C-alpha positions as CSV (number, residue, x, y, z in Angstrom):
1,M,-35.7,59.3,4.0
2,S,-32.2,58.8,5.6
3,K,-29.3,58.1,3.3
4,P,-27.8,54.5,3.5
5,A,-24.5,54.2,5.3
6,V,-21.4,54.4,3.1
7,R,-19.9,51.0,3.2
8,N,-17.0,51.5,0.7
9,R,-14.7,54.3,0.1
10,A,-12.2,54.8,-2.8
11,L,-8.8,56.3,-2.1
12,R,-7.0,57.8,-5.0
13,S,-3.3,58.8,-5.1
14,P,-2.0,61.8,-7.2
15,G,-0.5,59.2,-9.6
16,G,-3.9,57.8,-10.5
17,L,-3.7,54.7,-8.2
18,S,-7.1,53.9,-6.8
19,V,-7.8,51.6,-3.8
20,R,-11.3,50.7,-2.6
21,L,-11.7,50.2,1.1
22,D,-14.5,48.5,2.9
23,I,-15.1,50.6,6.0
24,R,-16.7,47.9,8.1
25,A,-14.0,45.4,7.2
26,C,-11.3,47.8,8.1
27,I,-12.9,48.4,11.5
28,V,-13.2,44.7,12.1
29,V,-9.5,44.2,11.2
30,L,-8.4,46.9,13.6
31,L,-10.5,45.5,16.4
32,L,-9.2,42.0,15.8
33,L,-5.6,43.3,15.8
34,L,-6.3,45.1,19.0
35,A,-7.9,41.9,20.5
36,A,-4.8,39.9,19.5
37,L,-2.5,42.5,20.9
38,V,-4.3,42.6,24.3
39,A,-4.6,38.9,24.5
40,S,-0.9,38.5,23.8
41,V,0.1,41.0,26.5
42,V,-2.2,39.1,29.0
43,L,-0.9,35.7,27.9
44,I,2.7,36.9,28.4
45,G,1.9,38.0,31.9
46,T,0.2,34.7,32.7
47,G,2.1,31.9,34.4
48,D,3.6,30.7,37.7
49,F,5.4,34.1,37.9
50,P,2.6,36.5,37.1
51,I,3.5,39.9,35.5
52,S,1.2,42.8,35.2
53,A,0.2,44.1,31.8
54,A,2.1,47.4,32.4
55,D,5.2,45.6,33.4
56,V,4.9,43.3,30.3
57,V,4.7,46.3,28.0
58,R,7.5,48.1,29.8
59,T,9.7,45.0,29.5
60,L,8.9,44.6,25.8
61,L,10.0,48.2,25.3
62,G,13.3,47.3,27.0
63,D,12.7,48.9,30.4
64,G,12.2,45.8,32.5
65,D,14.4,44.3,35.3
66,P,16.6,41.3,34.5
67,S,14.2,38.7,35.8
68,Q,11.3,40.1,33.9
69,E,13.4,40.3,30.7
70,L,14.3,36.6,31.1
71,I,10.7,35.5,31.6
72,V,9.1,37.8,29.0
73,N,11.6,37.9,26.2
74,D,13.2,34.5,26.5
75,L,10.5,32.2,27.8
76,R,7.0,33.6,27.0
77,L,7.3,35.9,24.0
78,P,8.4,33.2,21.6
79,R,5.4,31.0,22.5
80,V,3.0,33.9,21.9
81,L,4.7,34.9,18.6
82,V,4.4,31.3,17.4
83,G,0.8,31.3,18.4
84,L,0.1,34.5,16.5
85,L,1.9,33.3,13.4
86,V,0.4,29.8,13.4
87,G,-3.1,31.2,13.9
88,A,-2.6,33.8,11.1
89,S,-1.3,31.1,8.8
90,L,-4.2,28.7,9.5
91,G,-6.7,31.6,9.1
92,L,-5.4,32.7,5.8
93,G,-4.9,29.1,4.5
94,G,-8.4,28.2,5.5
95,A,-9.8,31.3,3.7
96,L,-8.0,30.4,0.6
97,F,-9.2,26.8,0.5
98,Q,-12.8,27.8,1.3
99,S,-12.8,30.4,-1.5
100,I,-11.1,28.1,-4.0
101,S,-13.5,25.3,-3.2
102,R,-16.5,27.7,-2.8
103,N,-17.5,25.6,0.2
104,P,-17.5,26.7,3.9
105,L,-16.3,23.2,4.7
106,G,-13.3,23.4,2.4
107,S,-10.7,23.8,5.1
108,P,-7.4,21.9,5.7
109,D,-9.0,19.9,8.5
110,V,-11.6,18.5,6.1
111,L,-9.5,18.2,3.0
112,G,-6.8,16.1,4.7
113,L,-3.9,18.5,4.7
114,S,-3.5,18.4,8.5
115,Q,-3.8,14.6,8.5
116,G,-1.1,14.4,5.7
117,A,1.2,16.7,7.6
118,T,0.6,14.5,10.7
119,A,1.5,11.4,8.7
120,G,4.8,12.9,7.6
121,A,5.6,13.8,11.2
122,L,4.6,10.3,12.5
123,V,6.9,8.6,9.9
124,V,9.8,10.6,11.3
125,I,8.9,9.9,14.9
126,V,7.9,6.2,14.6
127,L,10.3,5.0,11.9
128,F,13.3,7.2,12.5
129,S,13.0,8.5,16.1
130,G,13.8,12.0,14.7
131,D,14.4,15.1,16.7
132,A,12.1,18.1,16.8
133,D,13.6,19.8,13.7
134,Q,13.3,16.5,11.7
135,V,9.7,16.1,12.8
136,A,8.9,19.6,11.6
137,L,10.5,18.8,8.2
138,G,8.5,15.6,8.1
139,A,5.3,17.4,8.7
140,L,6.1,20.0,6.1
141,G,6.9,17.3,3.6
142,G,3.8,15.3,4.4
143,G,1.6,18.4,4.0
144,L,3.1,19.3,0.6
145,F,2.8,15.7,-0.7
146,T,-0.8,15.5,0.4
147,G,-1.6,18.8,-1.2
148,L,0.0,17.7,-4.5
149,A,-2.0,14.4,-4.3
150,I,-5.3,16.2,-3.8
151,Y,-4.6,18.6,-6.6
152,L,-3.7,15.9,-9.1
153,L,-6.6,13.6,-8.1
154,A,-9.1,16.5,-8.3
155,W,-7.8,17.6,-11.7
156,K,-10.1,17.1,-14.7
157,R,-9.9,20.0,-17.2
158,G,-9.3,22.2,-14.1
159,V,-10.0,21.9,-10.4
160,H,-13.5,22.5,-9.2
161,G,-14.7,23.0,-5.6
162,Y,-17.1,20.1,-5.3
163,R,-14.6,17.5,-6.6
164,L,-11.8,19.1,-4.5
165,V,-13.8,18.6,-1.3
166,L,-14.7,15.0,-2.2
167,V,-11.2,14.1,-3.1
168,G,-9.9,15.8,0.1
169,I,-12.3,13.8,2.3
170,G,-11.1,10.6,0.7
171,V,-7.4,11.5,1.2
172,S,-8.1,12.6,4.8
173,A,-9.6,9.1,5.5
174,I,-6.5,7.4,4.0
175,A,-4.1,9.6,5.9
176,T,-6.1,9.0,9.1
177,A,-5.8,5.3,8.6
178,V,-2.1,5.6,8.0
179,N,-1.6,7.6,11.1
180,G,-3.5,5.0,13.2
181,Y,-1.3,2.2,11.7
182,L,1.9,4.0,12.5
183,I,0.7,4.6,16.1
184,T,0.0,0.9,16.6
185,K,3.4,-0.1,15.3
186,A,5.4,2.3,17.5
187,D,6.9,1.5,20.8
188,I,5.4,3.0,23.9
189,V,7.8,6.0,24.1
190,D,7.5,7.0,20.5
191,A,3.7,6.4,20.6
192,A,3.4,8.7,23.6
193,R,5.5,11.3,21.9
194,A,3.4,11.1,18.7
195,V,0.1,11.4,20.5
196,V,1.3,14.5,22.3
197,W,2.5,16.0,19.0
198,M,-0.8,15.1,17.3
199,T,-2.8,17.0,19.9
200,G,-1.4,20.3,18.8
201,S,0.5,22.4,21.4
202,L,2.5,25.5,21.9
203,N,4.4,24.2,24.9
204,G,8.2,24.6,24.7
205,R,8.1,26.8,21.6
206,D,11.1,29.1,21.3
207,W,12.8,31.4,18.9
208,E,13.8,28.5,16.6
209,Q,10.2,28.1,15.6
210,V,9.6,31.9,15.2
211,Q,12.1,32.6,12.5
212,P,10.9,30.0,9.9
213,L,7.3,31.0,10.4
214,L,8.1,34.7,10.1
215,I,10.1,34.1,6.9
216,M,7.2,32.0,5.5
217,C,4.6,34.6,6.3
218,A,6.7,37.4,4.9
219,I,6.9,35.6,1.6
220,L,3.5,34.1,1.3
221,V,1.2,36.7,2.7
222,P,2.2,39.4,0.1
223,T,2.0,36.8,-2.6
224,V,-1.6,35.9,-1.6
225,L,-2.7,39.5,-1.2
226,A,-1.3,40.4,-4.6
227,N,-3.6,37.7,-6.2
228,A,-6.6,38.6,-4.1
229,R,-8.4,40.3,-7.0
230,G,-8.0,37.2,-9.2
231,L,-9.4,35.0,-6.4
232,R,-12.4,37.3,-5.9
233,M,-13.1,37.1,-9.7
234,M,-12.9,33.3,-9.6
235,E,-15.8,33.2,-7.1
236,M,-18.0,34.3,-10.0
237,G,-17.0,31.2,-12.0
238,D,-14.1,30.3,-14.3
239,D,-15.8,31.5,-17.5
240,V,-16.5,34.9,-16.1
241,S,-12.9,35.0,-14.7
242,Y,-11.4,34.1,-18.1
243,A,-13.5,36.8,-19.7
244,L,-12.2,39.4,-17.2
245,G,-8.6,38.5,-18.0
246,V,-7.8,36.2,-15.0
247,R,-5.5,33.3,-15.7
248,V,-7.6,31.0,-13.7
249,E,-5.5,27.8,-13.4
250,R,-2.3,29.7,-12.9
251,V,-3.9,31.8,-10.1
252,R,-5.6,28.8,-8.5
253,M,-2.4,26.7,-8.5
254,L,-0.3,29.6,-7.0
255,L,-2.9,30.2,-4.2
256,M,-3.4,26.5,-3.5
257,V,0.4,26.1,-3.2
258,S,0.5,29.1,-0.9
259,A,-2.4,27.6,1.2
260,V,-0.7,24.3,1.4
261,L,2.6,25.9,2.6
262,L,0.9,28.0,5.2
263,T,-1.0,25.0,6.6
264,A,2.0,22.7,6.5
265,G,4.3,25.3,8.0
266,A,1.8,26.0,10.8
267,T,1.4,22.3,11.5
268,A,5.2,21.7,11.5
269,A,5.6,24.5,14.1
270,A,2.7,23.6,16.5
271,G,1.3,20.3,15.4
272,P,-2.2,19.8,13.9
273,V,-4.1,22.6,15.8
274,S,-7.6,21.7,14.7
275,F,-10.5,23.8,13.4
276,V,-8.8,27.2,13.4
277,A,-8.6,27.1,9.6
278,L,-12.3,26.2,9.5
279,T,-13.7,28.7,11.9
280,A,-11.6,31.8,11.5
281,P,-12.7,32.6,7.9
282,Q,-16.3,32.0,8.7
283,L,-16.3,34.1,11.8
284,A,-14.4,36.9,9.9
285,K,-17.0,36.9,7.1
286,R,-19.9,37.1,9.6
287,L,-18.2,40.1,11.3
288,T,-17.4,42.0,8.1
289,R,-20.6,41.0,6.3
290,S,-18.6,41.4,3.2
291,P,-18.6,39.0,0.1
292,G,-15.4,37.6,-1.2
293,P,-12.5,35.7,0.5
294,N,-12.0,38.2,3.4
295,L,-8.3,37.3,3.5
296,V,-6.9,39.9,5.9
297,P,-9.8,39.6,8.4
298,S,-9.4,35.8,8.3
299,L,-5.7,36.2,9.0
300,C,-6.3,38.5,12.0
301,M,-9.2,36.3,13.3
302,G,-7.0,33.2,13.2
303,A,-4.2,35.0,15.2
304,A,-6.6,36.3,17.8
305,L,-8.4,33.0,18.1
306,L,-5.3,30.9,18.7
307,V,-3.8,33.3,21.3
308,V,-7.1,33.4,23.2
309,A,-7.4,29.6,23.0
310,D,-3.9,29.3,24.4
311,W,-4.8,31.5,27.3
312,A,-7.9,29.4,28.0
313,S,-5.9,26.2,27.8
314,Q,-3.6,27.5,30.5
315,R,-6.0,29.2,32.8
316,A,-9.7,28.2,32.2
317,F,-9.3,24.7,33.7
318,G,-7.7,25.4,37.1
319,A,-4.4,23.7,37.7
320,D,-4.7,21.5,34.7
321,Q,-3.0,22.9,31.6
322,L,-4.3,21.5,28.3
323,P,-2.7,21.6,24.9
324,V,-4.2,24.4,22.8
325,G,-5.4,21.8,20.2
326,V,-7.8,20.4,22.8
327,V,-9.5,23.8,23.3
328,T,-9.7,24.6,19.6
329,G,-11.0,21.1,18.9
330,V,-13.8,21.4,21.4
331,L,-14.8,24.9,20.2
332,G,-14.3,24.1,16.6
333,G,-16.4,20.9,16.9
334,V,-19.3,22.8,18.3
335,Y,-19.0,25.4,15.6
336,L,-18.8,22.7,12.9
337,L,-22.1,21.2,14.1
338,W,-23.7,24.6,14.1
339,L,-22.4,25.2,10.6
340,L,-23.7,21.9,9.2
341,I,-27.1,22.5,10.7
342,T,-27.2,26.1,9.3
343,E,-26.1,24.9,5.8
344,R,-28.7,22.1,5.9
345,K,-31.5,24.4,6.8
346,A,-30.4,26.7,4.0
347,G,-30.6,23.8,1.5
348,R,-26.9,24.0,0.5
349,I,-26.0,20.5,1.8
């Protein structure tokens, strides 16, 4: 009989530190990073002034001519970086919410966080005619307020997944109604501006959006990964987690705040790009075939998905360039229907 394939490998340092690696998950992460890198290079070279992949790489390394450096470094690179960071934030935030709620539908799109961030942005646009920076702050504030409201409303001797999803759906409905009311009360100019923002787009993104996203990810991603073990223990139930020494409510609160900040920050930078937070963790889990939250694969999957969707929004429809939120919405809607049918056949809903 042949021996089963080795799936996990433990690495031990001379000091006694041991790290267990899932070989398949590591391969998936490397392939997703490669896909995101290749898609980014192709996307940078795409446009009215096409640039070959070799010239893009040469320009990024500082060896391009002045016109290429202007197009690559000043015009296209910031958009791609925003796309990578927004996709990574949504993928990681979606994985956190799905793991905490223990429900594949427990994503920011379903729980109402995206709608809450949208409400905050619309308040700034419609009531105060704010500029882009003020709209971003409004979206961040709306997302944080919505996340706090969901947590408090779902609290009853702790926060449990089923109640969290139900409360989130209710809050999402309220936020959607508020958004519709604000749109009907806006003048035609503000209404048009609001609708464009609500679609979710990377158009016009520059270095001003890159820096806040980079700082946010640099702080929150290590924080989340440092608590990944506690999150994995919590999937076995609160009682088992307490018995294993996990401070359940503290870890849950910290990770929920991190997920809310990741989602709100991504929405503030690019608008409510739909369904990336829902689909990225599920696709990552199917590729790794690994139990647990799959945080790093979900992060990489979200980044790759959004960059590929942005390329499709620019090139897959001929001369018509669509906002990236339209593409992710169509693909995510199809995936959601498939997920609902699969869960129903499995008897989980």
